[in-house]
C-alpha positions in Angstrom: 111.8 77.5 133.3 111.1 76.5 129.7 108.1 78.8 129.5 110.3 81.7 130.4 112.9 80.6 127.9 110.3 80.2 125.2 108.9 83.7 125.9 112.4 85.2 125.8 113.1 83.4 122.4 109.8 84.8 121.0 110.6 88.3 122.1 114.1 88.2 120.6 112.7 86.8 117.3 110.0 89.5 117.2 112.6 92.3 117.9 114.9 90.9 115.1 112.0 90.8 112.7 111.0 94.4 113.6 114.6 95.6 113.2 115.0 94.0 109.8 111.6 95.4 108.7 112.6 98.9 109.9 116.0 98.7 108.1 114.4 97.6 104.8 111.7 100.3 105.1 114.3 102.9 105.7 116.2 101.7 102.7 113.0 101.9 100.7 112.4 105.5 101.7 116.0 106.4 100.8 115.7 104.8 97.4 112.5 106.6 96.8 113.8 110.0 97.9 117.2 109.9 96.2 116.4 107.9 93.1 112.8 108.7 92.6 112.1 112.2 93.7 115.4 114.0 93.4 115.8 113.6 89.7 112.2 114.6 89.0 112.7 117.8 91.2 116.1 118.6 89.7 114.8 118.4 86.1 111.6 120.3 87.0 113.1 123.2 88.8 116.4 123.6 87.0 116.9 126.2 84.4 120.0 124.5 83.0 119.6 122.1 80.0 119.3 118.4 80.7 122.5 116.4 80.4 120.5 113.3 79.6 117.3 112.7 77.7 114.1 113.2 79.7 113.1 109.5 79.1 116.2 108.4 80.9 115.3 110.5 84.0 111.7 109.2 83.9 112.8 105.6 83.4 115.3 105.7 86.2 112.9 107.4 88.6 110.3 104.8 87.8 112.7 102.0 88.4 113.6 103.5 91.8 109.9 103.8 92.7 109.3 100.2 91.9 112.4 99.1 93.9 111.2 101.2 96.8 107.8 99.5 96.7 109.3 96.0 96.5 111.6 96.8 99.5 108.6 98.0 101.5 106.7 94.9 100.7 109.6 92.7 101.7 109.7 94.7 105.0 106.1 93.9 105.6 106.7 90.3 105.0 109.3 90.3 107.8 106.5 91.6 110.1 104.4 88.5 109.3 107.0 86.5 111.2 106.0 88.1 114.5 104.7 85.6 117.0 101.9 86.5 119.5 
């Protein structure tokens, strides 16, 4: 009975780790798309004058790219908790 319970506990722990990693990776993709790509595309393809200096757009997009990478790396760390 204890082997079955241990296996069930491992499976639940693995699924929780995978769910957390998936959530964080999805958040990383959203931050990259909304904060990193959208401002770059809107300034590149817009004919209207910029409301903010170009360095602000570049700086904020770069910060979002970095945050996205950090979130992705944290998600990968969750996957290290998987038990065989």
